[in-house]
C-alpha positions in Angstrom: 0.0 0.0 0.0 1.0 3.6 -0.5 -0.1 6.5 1.7 0.1 10.3 1.7 -0.7 12.8 4.4 -0.6 16.5 3.5 -1.6 19.9 4.8 -3.1 22.5 2.5 -3.5 26.1 3.4 -6.6 27.8 1.9 -7.2 31.4 0.8 -8.7 33.0 3.9 -12.4 32.2 4.3 -12.4 29.6 1.5 -11.8 26.4 3.5 -15.3 25.0 3.2 -15.4 25.8 -0.5 -12.1 24.0 -1.1 -13.2 21.0 1.0 -16.4 20.7 -1.1 -14.3 20.7 -4.3 -11.8 18.2 -2.9 -14.6 15.8 -1.9 -16.6 16.3 -5.2 -13.6 15.2 -7.4 -12.6 12.1 -5.5 -15.6 9.8 -5.5 -14.4 7.2 -8.0 -10.7 6.7 -8.1 -9.5 3.2 -8.9 -7.0 1.9 -6.3 -8.0 4.4 -3.7 -8.7 2.6 -0.4 -9.2 5.7 1.7 -9.4 9.5 1.1 -10.1 11.7 4.1 -10.3 15.5 4.1 -10.2 17.0 7.6 -10.3 20.6 9.0 -7.2 21.6 11.0 -8.7 22.6 14.4 -5.8 24.8 15.2 -5.6 26.7 11.9 -8.8 28.2 10.5 -7.7 28.2 6.9 -6.0 24.8 6.7 -7.0 21.2 5.8 -5.3 17.8 6.0 -5.7 15.2 3.4 -5.0 11.6 4.2 -4.9 9.0 1.4 -4.3 5.3 1.2 -3.8 3.7 -2.2 -3.3 0.1 -3.3 -0.1 1.3 -5.0 1.8 4.4 -5.8 1.0 3.8 -9.5 -2.7 4.0 -8.7 -2.1 7.4 -7.0 -0.1 8.7 -10.0 -2.8 7.4 -12.4 -5.6 9.1 -10.4 -4.1 12.5 -11.2 -5.1 12.0 -14.9 -8.7 11.2 -14.2 -11.1 13.9 -15.6 -12.9 14.4 -12.2 -9.5 14.9 -10.4 -8.3 17.2 -13.1 -11.5 19.3 -12.8 -11.1 19.4 -9.0 -7.5 20.6 -9.4 -8.6 23.3 -11.8 -11.4 24.5 -9.6 -9.5 24.2 -6.3 -6.2 25.8 -7.4 -7.4 29.5 -7.0 -8.5 28.6 -3.4 -5.1 27.2 -2.3 -2.8 29.6 -0.6 0.0 27.1 -0.1 1.1 23.7 1.2 2.4 22.6 4.6 3.8 19.3 5.7 3.7 16.3 3.4 4.4 12.8 4.4 4.6 9.6 2.4 3.7 6.5 4.4 3.5 2.7 3.8 0.2 1.7 5.4 0.1 -1.9 6.7 -3.6 -2.2 7.7 -6.1 -1.0 10.1 -9.8 -0.4 10.4 -11.4 0.3 7.1 -8.5 -1.1 5.1 
């Protein structure tokens, strides 16, 4: 398995709009075992995205999906920057 955990900083006041876009574009991604978008409770304009994929190749392929490309195009103007980014190797757990 392949995992990613990343922090995204939103344009002030646009967090909920960006969350909606991120969730809209990620409903059918082959190889995606888990995709969670969460509000950062300590930073009003930040979100965390936690992903688990069957493989790194599945993640790379997902970036070419029309729905994902559309979400990227819609979301880009609402992104102020990126924070921490971690690659992980999930080994199991609830929901996997």
